[in-house]
GUVO-488647 format. One record per atom (N, C-alpha, C, O): residue number from 0; residue in three letters; atom name; x, y, z. Coordinates in Angstrom, 1 decimal. Atoms other than C-alpha are relative to their C-alpha. Layout:
PT,figu,tikol,fifi,X,Y,Z
PT,NUM,ALA,CA,X,Y,Z
...
This chain:
PT,figu,tikol,fifi,X,Y,Z
PT,0,MET,N,-0.4,0.5,-1.3
PT,0,MET,CA,-35.2,32.7,-12.5
PT,0,MET,C,-0.8,-1.2,0.4
PT,0,MET,O,-0.3,-2.1,1.1
PT,1,ALA,N,0.9,1.1,-0.3
PT,1,ALA,CA,-38.1,30.3,-12.3
PT,1,ALA,C,0.6,-1.3,-0.5
PT,1,ALA,O,0.2,-2.4,0.0
PT,2,ASP,N,-0.6,1.2,0.6
PT,2,ASP,CA,-36.1,27.8,-14.5
PT,2,ASP,C,1.2,-0.5,0.7
PT,2,ASP,O,1.6,-1.6,0.5
PT,3,ALA,N,-1.3,0.4,-0.7
PT,3,ALA,CA,-33.1,27.7,-12.2
PT,3,ALA,C,-0.2,-1.4,0.7
PT,3,ALA,O,0.7,-2.2,0.6
PT,4,PRO,N,0.2,1.3,-0.7
PT,4,PRO,CA,-34.5,24.8,-10.0
PT,4,PRO,C,-0.1,-1.1,-1.1
PT,4,PRO,O,0.4,-2.2,-0.9
PT,5,SER,N,0.2,1.0,1.1
PT,5,SER,CA,-35.5,22.9,-13.2
PT,5,SER,C,1.4,-0.3,-0.6
PT,5,SER,O,1.7,-1.5,-0.9
PT,6,ASP,N,-1.3,0.2,0.6
PT,6,ASP,CA,-32.0,23.4,-14.7
PT,6,ASP,C,0.9,-0.8,1.0
PT,6,ASP,O,1.6,-1.7,0.6
PT,7,PHE,N,-0.8,0.7,-1.1
PT,7,PHE,CA,-30.4,22.3,-11.4
PT,7,PHE,C,-0.4,-1.5,0.0
PT,7,PHE,O,0.4,-2.4,0.2
PT,8,ASP,N,0.5,1.3,0.0
PT,8,ASP,CA,-32.6,19.2,-11.4
PT,8,ASP,C,0.5,-0.8,-1.2
PT,8,ASP,O,0.9,-2.0,-1.0
PT,9,LYS,N,-0.5,0.7,1.2
PT,9,LYS,CA,-31.6,18.3,-15.0
PT,9,LYS,C,1.5,-0.3,0.2
PT,9,LYS,O,1.9,-1.4,-0.2
PT,10,LEU,N,-1.5,0.2,-0.2
PT,10,LEU,CA,-27.9,18.8,-14.1
PT,10,LEU,C,0.2,-1.1,1.0
PT,10,LEU,O,1.1,-2.0,0.8
PT,11,ARG,N,-0.1,1.0,-1.0
PT,11,ARG,CA,-28.3,16.7,-11.0
PT,11,ARG,C,-0.3,-1.4,-0.5
PT,11,ARG,O,0.4,-2.3,-0.3
PT,12,SER,N,0.4,1.2,0.6
PT,12,SER,CA,-30.1,14.0,-12.9
PT,12,SER,C,1.1,-0.5,-1.0
PT,12,SER,O,1.4,-1.7,-1.0
PT,13,SER,N,-1.1,0.4,0.9
PT,13,SER,CA,-27.4,14.0,-15.6
PT,13,SER,C,1.2,-0.4,0.7
PT,13,SER,O,1.8,-1.5,0.3
PT,14,LEU,N,-1.1,0.4,-0.8
PT,14,LEU,CA,-24.6,13.9,-13.1
PT,14,LEU,C,-0.2,-1.3,0.7
PT,14,LEU,O,0.8,-2.2,0.7
PT,15,THR,N,0.4,1.3,-0.7
PT,15,THR,CA,-26.3,11.1,-11.2
PT,15,THR,C,0.1,-1.2,-0.9
PT,15,THR,O,0.7,-2.2,-0.6
PT,16,ALA,N,0.0,1.1,1.0
PT,16,ALA,CA,-26.7,9.0,-14.3
PT,16,ALA,C,1.5,-0.3,-0.4
PT,16,ALA,O,1.9,-1.4,-0.6
PT,17,LYS,N,-1.4,0.2,0.4
PT,17,LYS,CA,-23.0,9.6,-15.3
PT,17,LYS,C,0.8,-0.7,1.1
PT,17,LYS,O,1.5,-1.6,0.8
PT,18,ILE,N,-0.7,0.6,-1.1
PT,18,ILE,CA,-21.7,8.7,-11.9
PT,18,ILE,C,-0.4,-1.5,0.2
PT,18,ILE,O,0.4,-2.3,0.4
PT,19,ALA,N,0.5,1.4,-0.1
PT,19,ALA,CA,-23.9,5.6,-11.8
PT,19,ALA,C,0.6,-0.9,-1.1
PT,19,ALA,O,1.0,-2.0,-0.8
PT,20,ALA,N,-0.6,0.8,1.1
PT,20,ALA,CA,-22.6,4.5,-15.2
PT,20,ALA,C,1.5,-0.3,0.3
PT,20,ALA,O,2.0,-1.4,0.0
PT,21,ILE,N,-1.4,0.2,-0.3
PT,21,ILE,CA,-19.0,5.0,-14.1
PT,21,ILE,C,0.2,-1.0,1.1
PT,21,ILE,O,1.1,-1.9,1.0
PT,22,VAL,N,-0.1,1.0,-1.1
PT,22,VAL,CA,-19.6,3.0,-10.9
PT,22,VAL,C,-0.3,-1.4,-0.5
PT,22,VAL,O,0.4,-2.3,-0.1
PT,23,LYS,N,0.4,1.3,0.6
PT,23,LYS,CA,-21.2,0.2,-12.9
PT,23,LYS,C,1.2,-0.5,-0.8
PT,23,LYS,O,1.6,-1.7,-0.8
PT,24,GLN,N,-1.1,0.4,0.8
PT,24,GLN,CA,-18.3,0.2,-15.4
PT,24,GLN,C,1.2,-0.5,0.9
PT,24,GLN,O,1.8,-1.5,0.6
PT,25,ASP,N,-1.1,0.3,-0.9
PT,25,ASP,CA,-15.8,0.2,-12.6
PT,25,ASP,C,-0.2,-1.4,0.7
PT,25,ASP,O,0.8,-2.2,0.8
PT,26,ALA,N,0.3,1.3,-0.6
PT,26,ALA,CA,-17.5,-2.8,-11.0
PT,26,ALA,C,0.2,-1.1,-0.9
PT,26,ALA,O,0.8,-2.2,-0.6
PT,27,VAL,N,-0.2,1.0,1.0
PT,27,VAL,CA,-17.5,-4.8,-14.2
PT,27,VAL,C,1.5,-0.2,-0.3
PT,27,VAL,O,2.0,-1.3,-0.3
PT,28,LEU,N,-1.4,0.1,0.2
PT,28,LEU,CA,-13.8,-4.0,-14.8
PT,28,LEU,C,0.7,-0.6,1.2
PT,28,LEU,O,1.7,-1.3,1.0
PT,29,GLU,N,-0.6,0.6,-1.2
PT,29,GLU,CA,-12.9,-4.8,-11.2
PT,29,GLU,C,-0.2,-1.5,0.0
PT,29,GLU,O,0.6,-2.3,0.4
PT,30,LYS,N,0.3,1.4,0.1
PT,30,LYS,CA,-14.6,-8.2,-11.7
PT,30,LYS,C,0.9,-0.7,-1.0
PT,30,LYS,O,1.4,-1.8,-0.7
PT,31,ILE,N,-0.9,0.6,1.0
PT,31,ILE,CA,-12.6,-8.9,-14.8
PT,31,ILE,C,1.4,-0.1,0.5
PT,31,ILE,O,2.1,-1.1,0.4
PT,32,ALA,N,-1.4,0.0,-0.6
PT,32,ALA,CA,-9.4,-7.9,-13.0
PT,32,ALA,C,0.2,-1.0,1.0
PT,32,ALA,O,1.2,-1.7,1.1
PT,33,GLU,N,-0.1,1.0,-1.1
PT,33,GLU,CA,-10.2,-10.1,-10.0
PT,33,GLU,C,0.0,-1.4,-0.6
PT,33,GLU,O,0.7,-2.3,0.0
PT,34,GLU,N,0.1,1.4,0.6
PT,34,GLU,CA,-11.0,-13.1,-12.2
PT,34,GLU,C,1.1,-0.3,-1.0
PT,34,GLU,O,1.2,-1.4,-1.4
PT,35,SER,N,-1.1,0.3,1.0
PT,35,SER,CA,-8.0,-12.7,-14.5
PT,35,SER,C,1.0,-0.9,0.6
PT,35,SER,O,1.6,-0.7,1.6
PT,36,PRO,N,-1.0,0.9,-0.4
PT,36,PRO,CA,-5.7,-15.6,-14.2
PT,36,PRO,C,1.4,0.6,-0.3
PT,36,PRO,O,1.5,1.5,-1.1
PT,37,VAL,N,-1.4,-0.5,0.2
PT,37,VAL,CA,-1.9,-15.1,-14.1
PT,37,VAL,C,0.4,-0.5,-1.4
PT,37,VAL,O,1.2,0.3,-2.1
PT,38,ASN,N,-0.4,0.6,1.2
PT,38,ASN,CA,-1.5,-17.3,-17.2
PT,38,ASN,C,-0.8,0.7,-1.2
PT,38,ASN,O,-1.9,1.2,-0.9
PT,39,PRO,N,0.7,-0.6,1.1
PT,39,PRO,CA,-2.5,-16.0,-20.7
PT,39,PRO,C,-1.3,-0.8,-0.2
PT,39,PRO,O,-1.5,-2.0,0.0
PT,40,VAL,N,1.3,0.6,0.3
PT,40,VAL,CA,-6.1,-16.6,-21.8
PT,40,VAL,C,-0.1,-0.1,-1.5
PT,40,VAL,O,-0.2,0.9,-2.2
PT,41,HIS,N,0.1,0.2,1.4
PT,41,HIS,CA,-6.2,-18.1,-25.2
PT,41,HIS,C,0.9,1.0,-0.8
PT,41,HIS,O,0.5,1.5,-1.8
PT,42,GLY,N,-0.9,-0.8,0.7
PT,42,GLY,CA,-3.1,-16.2,-26.3
PT,42,GLY,C,0.2,1.5,0.4
PT,42,GLY,O,1.0,2.2,-0.1
PT,43,LEU,N,-0.1,-1.4,-0.5
PT,43,LEU,CA,-3.7,-12.9,-24.5
PT,43,LEU,C,0.3,0.0,1.5
PT,43,LEU,O,-0.2,-0.8,2.3
PT,44,SER,N,-0.3,-0.2,-1.4
PT,44,SER,CA,-2.3,-11.7,-21.2
PT,44,SER,C,-1.2,0.6,0.7
PT,44,SER,O,-2.0,1.2,0.0
PT,45,PRO,N,1.1,-0.6,-0.7
PT,45,PRO,CA,-4.7,-10.6,-18.5
PT,45,PRO,C,-0.2,1.5,-0.3
PT,45,PRO,O,-1.3,2.0,-0.5
PT,46,PRO,N,0.1,-1.4,0.4
PT,46,PRO,CA,-3.9,-6.9,-19.2
PT,46,PRO,C,-0.6,0.2,-1.4
PT,46,PRO,O,-1.3,1.1,-1.7
PT,47,GLU,N,0.5,-0.1,1.4
PT,47,GLU,CA,-4.5,-7.5,-22.9
PT,47,GLU,C,-1.5,-0.2,-0.1
PT,47,GLU,O,-2.2,0.5,-0.8
PT,48,VAL,N,1.4,0.4,0.0
PT,48,VAL,CA,-7.9,-9.1,-22.2
PT,48,VAL,C,-0.8,1.2,0.6
PT,48,VAL,O,-1.8,1.6,0.0
PT,49,LEU,N,0.7,-1.1,-0.6
PT,49,LEU,CA,-8.9,-6.2,-19.9
PT,49,LEU,C,0.0,1.2,-0.9
PT,49,LEU,O,-1.1,1.8,-1.0
PT,50,VAL,N,0.0,-1.1,0.9
PT,50,VAL,CA,-7.8,-3.5,-22.3
PT,50,VAL,C,-0.9,-0.2,-1.2
PT,50,VAL,O,-1.5,0.7,-1.7
PT,51,LEU,N,0.9,0.3,1.1
PT,51,LEU,CA,-9.5,-5.2,-25.2
PT,51,LEU,C,-1.5,0.1,0.4
PT,51,LEU,O,-2.3,0.6,-0.3
PT,52,ALA,N,1.4,-0.2,-0.6
PT,52,ALA,CA,-12.7,-5.4,-23.0
PT,52,ALA,C,-0.4,1.4,0.2
PT,52,ALA,O,-1.5,1.8,-0.1
PT,53,VAL,N,0.3,-1.5,-0.2
PT,53,VAL,CA,-12.4,-1.7,-22.2
PT,53,VAL,C,-0.3,0.6,-1.3
PT,53,VAL,O,-1.3,1.4,-1.4
PT,54,ILE,N,0.2,-0.6,1.3
PT,54,ILE,CA,-12.1,-0.7,-25.8
PT,54,ILE,C,-1.3,-0.5,-0.6
PT,54,ILE,O,-2.0,0.4,-1.2
PT,55,ALA,N,1.2,0.5,0.6
PT,55,ALA,CA,-14.9,-3.0,-27.0
PT,55,ALA,C,-1.2,0.5,0.8
PT,55,ALA,O,-2.2,0.9,0.1
PT,56,GLY,N,1.2,-0.5,-0.8
PT,56,GLY,CA,-17.2,-1.9,-24.1
PT,56,GLY,C,-0.2,1.5,0.0
PT,56,GLY,O,-1.3,1.9,0.2
PT,57,ASP,N,0.1,-1.5,0.0
PT,57,ASP,CA,-16.5,1.8,-24.4
PT,57,ASP,C,-0.5,0.6,-1.3
PT,57,ASP,O,-1.1,1.7,-1.3
PT,58,ALA,N,0.5,-0.5,1.3
PT,58,ALA,CA,-17.4,2.2,-28.1
PT,58,ALA,C,-1.5,-0.2,0.0
PT,58,ALA,O,-2.1,-1.2,0.5
PT,59,TYR,N,1.5,0.1,0.0
PT,59,TYR,CA,-21.1,2.8,-28.8
PT,59,TYR,C,-0.4,-1.1,-1.0
PT,59,TYR,O,-1.4,-1.8,-0.8
PT,60,LEU,N,0.3,1.0,1.0
PT,60,LEU,CA,-21.1,0.5,-31.9
PT,60,LEU,C,1.3,-0.8,-0.3
PT,60,LEU,O,2.4,-0.2,-0.1
PT,61,PRO,N,-1.2,0.8,0.2
PT,61,PRO,CA,-18.6,-2.3,-32.9
PT,61,PRO,C,1.0,0.7,-0.9
PT,61,PRO,O,2.2,0.5,-0.7
PT,62,ASP,N,-1.0,-0.6,0.9
PT,62,ASP,CA,-17.0,-0.2,-35.7
PT,62,ASP,C,0.5,1.3,0.5
PT,62,ASP,O,1.4,1.9,-0.1
PT,63,GLN,N,-0.3,-1.3,-0.5
PT,63,GLN,CA,-16.7,2.9,-33.6
PT,63,GLN,C,1.2,-0.1,1.0
PT,63,GLN,O,1.5,-1.1,1.5
PT,64,ALA,N,-1.2,0.0,-0.9
PT,64,ALA,CA,-13.6,4.0,-31.6
PT,64,ALA,C,-0.4,0.7,1.3
PT,64,ALA,O,-1.4,1.5,1.4
PT,65,THR,N,0.1,-0.8,-1.2
PT,65,THR,CA,-13.2,5.3,-28.1
PT,65,THR,C,1.3,0.8,0.1
PT,65,THR,O,2.3,0.5,-0.6
PT,66,THR,N,-1.3,-0.7,-0.2
PT,66,THR,CA,-10.6,7.8,-27.0
PT,66,THR,C,1.0,-0.8,0.7
PT,66,THR,O,0.7,-1.6,1.6
PT,67,VAL,N,-1.1,0.7,-0.7
PT,67,VAL,CA,-7.2,6.6,-25.9
PT,67,VAL,C,-0.1,0.4,1.5
PT,67,VAL,O,0.1,-0.4,2.4
PT,68,ASN,N,0.1,-0.4,-1.4
PT,68,ASN,CA,-7.7,8.7,-22.7
PT,68,ASN,C,-1.1,-0.7,0.8
PT,68,ASN,O,-0.9,-1.1,1.9
PT,69,SER,N,1.0,0.7,-0.6
PT,69,SER,CA,-11.0,7.1,-21.9
PT,69,SER,C,0.3,-1.4,0.3
PT,69,SER,O,0.1,-2.0,1.4
PT,70,ALA,N,-0.4,1.4,-0.2
PT,70,ALA,CA,-9.7,3.6,-22.4
PT,70,ALA,C,1.1,-0.1,1.1
PT,70,ALA,O,1.1,-1.0,1.9
PT,71,LYS,N,-1.1,0.0,-0.9
PT,71,LYS,CA,-6.6,4.4,-20.4
PT,71,LYS,C,-0.5,0.2,1.5
PT,71,LYS,O,-0.1,-0.5,2.4
PT,72,ARG,N,0.5,-0.3,-1.4
PT,72,ARG,CA,-8.5,5.8,-17.4
PT,72,ARG,C,-0.8,-1.2,0.5
PT,72,ARG,O,-0.7,-1.6,1.6
PT,73,ALA,N,0.8,1.2,-0.4
PT,73,ALA,CA,-10.9,2.8,-17.4
PT,73,ALA,C,0.9,-1.2,0.4
PT,73,ALA,O,0.7,-1.8,1.4
PT,74,ALA,N,-0.9,1.1,-0.3
PT,74,ALA,CA,-8.0,0.3,-17.5
PT,74,ALA,C,0.7,0.3,1.3
PT,74,ALA,O,1.0,-0.6,2.1
PT,75,GLU,N,-0.7,-0.3,-1.2
PT,75,GLU,CA,-6.2,2.2,-14.7
PT,75,GLU,C,-0.9,-0.2,1.2
PT,75,GLU,O,-0.5,-0.7,2.3
PT,76,ARG,N,1.0,0.2,-1.1
PT,76,ARG,CA,-9.4,2.1,-12.5
PT,76,ARG,C,-0.1,-1.5,0.3
PT,76,ARG,O,-0.4,-1.9,1.4
PT,77,ALA,N,0.1,1.5,-0.2
PT,77,ALA,CA,-9.4,-1.7,-13.1
PT,77,ALA,C,1.3,-0.6,0.5
PT,77,ALA,O,1.4,-1.8,0.7
PT,78,GLY,N,-1.2,0.5,-0.6
PT,78,GLY,CA,-5.8,-1.9,-11.8
PT,78,GLY,C,1.2,-0.2,-0.9
PT,78,GLY,O,2.2,-0.6,-0.5
PT,79,VAL,N,-1.1,0.1,1.0
PT,79,VAL,CA,-3.7,-1.8,-15.0
PT,79,VAL,C,0.8,1.2,0.1
PT,79,VAL,O,0.3,2.4,0.1
PT,80,THR,N,-0.9,-1.2,-0.1
PT,80,THR,CA,-0.6,0.4,-14.6
PT,80,THR,C,0.1,0.6,-1.4
PT,80,THR,O,-0.3,0.1,-2.4
PT,81,ASN,N,-0.3,-0.7,1.3
PT,81,ASN,CA,0.4,2.9,-17.3
PT,81,ASN,C,0.9,-0.9,-0.9
PT,81,ASN,O,0.6,-1.0,-2.1
PT,82,MET,N,-0.8,0.9,0.8
PT,82,MET,CA,3.1,0.5,-18.4
PT,82,MET,C,-0.8,-1.2,-0.5
PT,82,MET,O,-0.6,-1.6,-1.7
PT,83,GLY,N,0.8,1.2,0.4
PT,83,GLY,CA,0.7,-2.4,-18.5
PT,83,GLY,C,-1.0,0.4,-1.1
PT,83,GLY,O,-1.2,-0.4,-2.0
PT,84,PHE,N,0.9,-0.5,1.0
PT,84,PHE,CA,-1.8,-0.3,-20.6
PT,84,PHE,C,0.8,0.1,-1.3
PT,84,PHE,O,0.4,-0.4,-2.4
PT,85,ASN,N,-0.8,-0.2,1.3
PT,85,ASN,CA,1.0,0.7,-23.1
PT,85,ASN,C,0.4,-1.3,-0.6
PT,85,ASN,O,0.4,-1.4,-1.8
PT,86,LEU,N,-0.4,1.3,0.5
PT,86,LEU,CA,2.3,-2.8,-23.4
PT,86,LEU,C,-1.2,-0.8,-0.6
PT,86,LEU,O,-1.0,-1.4,-1.6
PT,87,ALA,N,1.2,0.6,0.5
PT,87,ALA,CA,-1.2,-4.2,-23.8
PT,87,ALA,C,-0.4,0.5,-1.4
PT,87,ALA,O,-0.7,-0.2,-2.3
PT,88,ILE,N,0.4,-0.6,1.3
PT,88,ILE,CA,-2.0,-1.7,-26.6
PT,88,ILE,C,1.0,-0.4,-1.0
PT,88,ILE,O,0.6,-0.7,-2.2
PT,89,ARG,N,-1.0,0.4,1.0
PT,89,ARG,CA,1.3,-2.4,-28.3
PT,89,ARG,C,-0.2,-1.4,-0.5
PT,89,ARG,O,-0.1,-1.6,-1.7
PT,90,ARG,N,0.2,1.4,0.4
PT,90,ARG,CA,0.7,-6.1,-28.3
PT,90,ARG,C,-1.3,-0.2,-0.8
PT,90,ARG,O,-1.3,-1.0,-1.8
PT,91,LEU,N,1.3,0.2,0.7
PT,91,LEU,CA,-3.0,-5.8,-29.4
PT,91,LEU,C,0.1,0.6,-1.4
PT,91,LEU,O,-0.5,0.1,-2.3
PT,92,LEU,N,-0.2,-0.6,1.3
PT,92,LEU,CA,-1.9,-3.5,-32.2
PT,92,LEU,C,0.9,-1.0,-0.9
PT,92,LEU,O,0.6,-1.1,-2.1
PT,93,GLN,N,-0.8,1.0,0.8
PT,93,GLN,CA,0.8,-6.1,-33.3
PT,93,GLN,C,-0.8,-1.1,-0.5
PT,93,GLN,O,-0.7,-1.6,-1.6
PT,94,LYS,N,0.8,1.1,0.4
PT,94,LYS,CA,-1.8,-8.8,-33.3
PT,94,LYS,C,-1.2,0.4,-0.9
PT,94,LYS,O,-2.0,-0.4,-1.3
PT,95,LYS,N,1.0,-0.6,0.8
PT,95,LYS,CA,-4.1,-6.5,-35.2
PT,95,LYS,C,-1.4,-0.2,0.6
PT,95,LYS,O,-2.4,-0.3,-0.1
PT,96,PHE,N,1.2,0.1,-0.7
PT,96,PHE,CA,-6.8,-6.9,-32.5
PT,96,PHE,C,-0.7,1.3,0.2
PT,96,PHE,O,-1.9,1.4,0.3
PT,97,VAL,N,0.5,-1.3,-0.1
PT,97,VAL,CA,-7.2,-3.2,-32.2
PT,97,VAL,C,0.7,0.9,-1.1
PT,97,VAL,O,1.7,0.5,-1.6
PT,98,ARG,N,-0.5,-0.9,1.0
PT,98,ARG,CA,-6.6,-0.3,-34.6
PT,98,ARG,C,-0.1,1.4,0.6
PT,98,ARG,O,-1.0,1.7,1.3
PT,99,GLU,N,0.1,-1.4,-0.4
PT,99,GLU,CA,-5.8,3.3,-34.1
PT,99,GLU,C,-0.9,0.7,-1.0
PT,99,GLU,O,-1.0,0.4,-2.2
PT,100,GLN,N,0.9,-0.7,0.8
PT,100,GLN,CA,-8.4,5.7,-35.4
PT,100,GLN,C,0.0,1.5,0.5
PT,100,GLN,O,-0.2,1.7,1.7
PT,101,GLU,N,0.0,-1.4,-0.3
PT,101,GLU,CA,-8.3,9.5,-35.5
PT,101,GLU,C,-1.5,0.4,0.2
PT,101,GLU,O,-2.3,0.1,-0.6
PT,102,LEU,N,1.3,-0.4,-0.3
PT,102,LEU,CA,-11.4,11.0,-33.9
PT,102,LEU,C,0.0,1.6,-0.1
PT,102,LEU,O,1.1,2.2,0.1
PT,103,TYR,N,0.1,-1.5,0.1
PT,103,TYR,CA,-12.6,14.6,-34.4
PT,103,TYR,C,-1.1,0.6,0.9
PT,103,TYR,O,-2.2,0.0,1.2
PT,104,ASP,N,0.9,-0.8,-0.9
PT,104,ASP,CA,-14.2,17.1,-32.0
PT,104,ASP,C,-0.7,0.9,-1.0
PT,104,ASP,O,-0.1,1.9,-1.5
PT,105,GLU,N,0.7,-0.8,1.0
PT,105,GLU,CA,-16.9,18.6,-34.2
PT,105,GLU,C,-0.1,1.4,0.4
PT,105,GLU,O,-0.2,2.3,-0.4
PT,106,GLN,N,0.2,-1.3,-0.4
PT,106,GLN,CA,-17.3,21.6,-32.0
PT,106,GLN,C,1.3,0.8,0.0
PT,106,GLN,O,1.3,1.9,-0.5
PT,107,GLY,N,-1.3,-0.7,0.0
PT,107,GLY,CA,-13.6,22.4,-31.6
PT,107,GLY,C,0.8,-0.2,-1.3
PT,107,GLY,O,1.7,0.6,-1.5
PT,108,GLY,N,-0.7,0.3,1.2
PT,108,GLY,CA,-12.5,21.0,-34.9
PT,108,GLY,C,1.3,-0.6,0.1
PT,108,GLY,O,2.1,-0.6,-0.8
PT,109,GLU,N,-1.4,0.6,-0.3
PT,109,GLU,CA,-9.5,19.2,-33.3
PT,109,GLU,C,-0.1,-1.5,-0.2
PT,109,GLU,O,-1.1,-2.1,0.1
PT,110,ALA,N,-0.1,1.4,0.1
PT,110,ALA,CA,-8.4,15.7,-34.0
PT,110,ALA,C,0.7,-0.6,1.3
PT,110,ALA,O,1.6,0.1,1.8
PT,111,TYR,N,-0.6,0.6,-1.1
PT,111,TYR,CA,-7.4,13.3,-31.2
PT,111,TYR,C,0.0,-1.5,-0.2
PT,111,TYR,O,-0.7,-2.0,-1.1
PT,112,ALA,N,-0.2,1.4,0.2
PT,112,ALA,CA,-6.3,9.7,-30.9
PT,112,ALA,C,-1.1,-0.9,0.6
PT,112,ALA,O,-1.7,-0.6,1.6
PT,113,GLY,N,1.0,0.9,-0.4
PT,113,GLY,CA,-8.8,6.9,-30.7
PT,113,GLY,C,0.5,-1.4,-0.2
PT,113,GLY,O,1.4,-1.7,-1.0
PT,114,LEU,N,-0.2,1.4,0.2
PT,114,LEU,CA,-8.8,3.1,-30.5
PT,114,LEU,C,-1.3,-0.7,-0.2
PT,114,LEU,O,-2.3,-0.4,0.3
PT,115,ALA,N,1.2,0.8,0.4
PT,115,ALA,CA,-11.2,0.6,-32.0
PT,115,ALA,C,0.4,-1.5,-0.1
PT,115,ALA,O,1.6,-1.8,-0.4
PT,116,VAL,N,-0.2,1.4,0.1
PT,116,VAL,CA,-11.5,-3.2,-31.9
PT,116,VAL,C,-0.1,-0.3,-1.5
PT,116,VAL,O,-1.0,0.0,-2.2
PT,117,ALA,N,0.0,0.4,1.4
PT,117,ALA,CA,-10.5,-4.6,-35.3
PT,117,ALA,C,-0.7,-1.3,-0.2
PT,117,ALA,O,-1.0,-2.0,0.8
PT,118,GLU,N,0.8,1.2,0.2
PT,118,GLU,CA,-12.2,-7.6,-36.9
PT,118,GLU,C,0.7,-1.2,0.6
PT,118,GLU,O,0.0,-2.0,1.2
PT,119,PRO,N,-0.6,1.1,-0.7
PT,119,PRO,CA,-9.6,-10.1,-35.6
PT,119,PRO,C,-0.2,0.0,1.5
PT,119,PRO,O,-0.4,-1.0,2.2
PT,120,GLY,N,0.3,-0.2,-1.4
PT,120,GLY,CA,-10.2,-8.7,-32.1
PT,120,GLY,C,-1.4,-0.4,0.3
PT,120,GLY,O,-1.7,-1.1,1.3
PT,121,TRP,N,1.4,0.4,-0.2
PT,121,TRP,CA,-14.0,-9.1,-32.5
PT,121,TRP,C,-0.1,-1.5,-0.1
PT,121,TRP,O,-0.9,-2.2,0.6
PT,122,ASP,N,0.1,1.5,0.1
PT,122,ASP,CA,-13.4,-12.7,-33.7
PT,122,ASP,C,0.5,-0.7,1.3
PT,122,ASP,O,-0.1,-1.6,1.7
PT,123,TRP,N,-0.5,0.6,-1.2
PT,123,TRP,CA,-11.3,-13.4,-30.6
PT,123,TRP,C,-1.0,0.2,1.1
PT,123,TRP,O,-1.3,-0.8,1.9
PT,124,ILE,N,1.0,-0.3,-1.0
PT,124,ILE,CA,-14.0,-11.8,-28.4
PT,124,ILE,C,-1.2,-1.0,-0.2
PT,124,ILE,O,-1.7,-1.6,0.8
PT,125,ASP,N,1.1,0.9,0.3
PT,125,ASP,CA,-16.7,-13.9,-30.1
PT,125,ASP,C,0.4,-1.5,0.4
PT,125,ASP,O,-0.5,-2.2,1.0
PT,126,THR,N,-0.4,1.3,-0.3
PT,126,THR,CA,-14.7,-17.1,-29.6
PT,126,THR,C,0.2,-0.2,1.5
PT,126,THR,O,0.0,-1.3,2.1
PT,127,ASN,N,-0.3,0.1,-1.5
PT,127,ASN,CA,-13.9,-16.3,-25.9
PT,127,ASN,C,-0.9,0.9,0.8
PT,127,ASN,O,-0.5,1.4,1.8
PT,128,ASP,N,0.9,-0.8,-0.8
PT,128,ASP,CA,-17.0,-14.5,-24.8
PT,128,ASP,C,-0.3,-0.4,1.4
PT,128,ASP,O,-0.8,0.4,2.2
PT,129,SER,N,0.2,0.5,-1.3
PT,129,SER,CA,-17.1,-16.6,-21.7
PT,129,SER,C,1.0,0.7,1.0
PT,129,SER,O,0.9,0.7,2.2
PT,130,GLN,N,-1.0,-0.7,-0.8
PT,130,GLN,CA,-14.1,-14.5,-20.5
PT,130,GLN,C,-0.5,1.4,0.4
PT,130,GLN,O,0.2,2.1,1.2
PT,131,PHE,N,0.5,-1.4,-0.2
PT,131,PHE,CA,-16.2,-11.3,-20.4
PT,131,PHE,C,-1.3,0.0,0.8
PT,131,PHE,O,-2.1,-1.0,0.8
PT,132,VAL,N,1.3,-0.2,-0.7
PT,132,VAL,CA,-19.0,-10.1,-18.1
PT,132,VAL,C,-0.9,0.7,-1.0
PT,132,VAL,O,-0.7,1.8,-1.4
PT,133,LEU,N,0.9,-0.4,1.1
PT,133,LEU,CA,-21.9,-9.7,-20.5
PT,133,LEU,C,-1.3,0.6,0.6
PT,133,LEU,O,-2.1,1.2,-0.2
PT,134,THR,N,1.2,-0.5,-0.6
PT,134,THR,CA,-24.7,-8.9,-18.1
PT,134,THR,C,0.3,0.6,1.4
PT,134,THR,O,1.3,0.2,2.0
PT,135,ARG,N,-0.2,-0.6,-1.4
PT,135,ARG,CA,-25.1,-6.8,-14.9
PT,135,ARG,C,-1.0,-0.7,0.9
PT,135,ARG,O,-2.1,-1.1,0.5
PT,136,PRO,N,1.0,0.5,-1.0
PT,136,PRO,CA,-26.7,-8.0,-11.7
PT,136,PRO,C,-1.2,0.9,0.1
PT,136,PRO,O,-1.1,2.1,-0.3
PT,137,GLU,N,1.2,-0.9,-0.1
PT,137,GLU,CA,-30.2,-6.7,-11.0
PT,137,GLU,C,0.3,1.2,0.9
PT,137,GLU,O,1.1,1.1,1.9
PT,138,LYS,N,-0.2,-1.2,-0.8
PT,138,LYS,CA,-30.3,-3.2,-9.6
PT,138,LYS,C,-0.9,-0.1,1.3
PT,138,LYS,O,-2.0,-0.6,1.2
PT,139,THR,N,0.7,-0.1,-1.2
PT,139,THR,CA,-31.3,-2.8,-6.0
PT,139,THR,C,0.2,1.4,0.6
PT,139,THR,O,1.1,2.1,0.3
PT,140,GLU,N,-0.1,-1.3,-0.7
PT,140,GLU,CA,-31.9,0.3,-3.8
PT,140,GLU,C,1.3,0.1,0.7
PT,140,GLU,O,1.9,1.2,0.7
PT,141,SER,N,-1.3,-0.1,-0.8
PT,141,SER,CA,-28.8,-0.6,-1.7
PT,141,SER,C,1.2,0.0,-0.9
PT,141,SER,O,2.3,0.4,-0.4
PT,142,SER,N,-1.1,-0.1,0.9
PT,142,SER,CA,-26.6,-0.8,-4.8
PT,142,SER,C,0.3,1.4,-0.5
PT,142,SER,O,1.4,1.6,-1.1
PT,143,ILE,N,-0.3,-1.3,0.3
PT,143,ILE,CA,-26.9,2.9,-5.4
PT,143,ILE,C,0.8,0.7,1.0
PT,143,ILE,O,0.4,0.7,2.2
PT,144,PRO,N,-1.0,-0.5,-1.0
PT,144,PRO,CA,-23.9,4.6,-3.7
PT,144,PRO,C,-0.4,1.3,0.7
PT,144,PRO,O,0.4,1.7,1.5
PT,145,PHE,N,0.3,-1.3,-0.7
PT,145,PHE,CA,-25.7,7.8,-2.6
PT,145,PHE,C,-1.5,0.1,0.3
PT,145,PHE,O,-1.9,1.1,0.8
């Protein structure tokens, strides 16, 4: 029973960190969405750029994939509709900027759909890195939402 407050503190700390990360990611995606021009950016539509940024930013390492569900939720939070997401993915797959990758849940043993940025996608990102938010503003006490 003596461990209960400690466990609660760990859970609270973990949830606080997760919420803060989601808030930061939403702010970055919102900035990309606000700054997206109506015209294509070096051959990609604004939703394609945003979805490419979501997939690239959500993976832990450049060769790794993120879940389709995670990418879709992040794109929707940034203002991309379900149709916009599906169309962007279709076009990015056609251009070979992203690739599908099956991911596995080691605990449950189930496979699920993932997306990863392919080498041509990384080449495009490298060439057009000025289109992306690469750093976050300094943290301040007032920027924490709770």
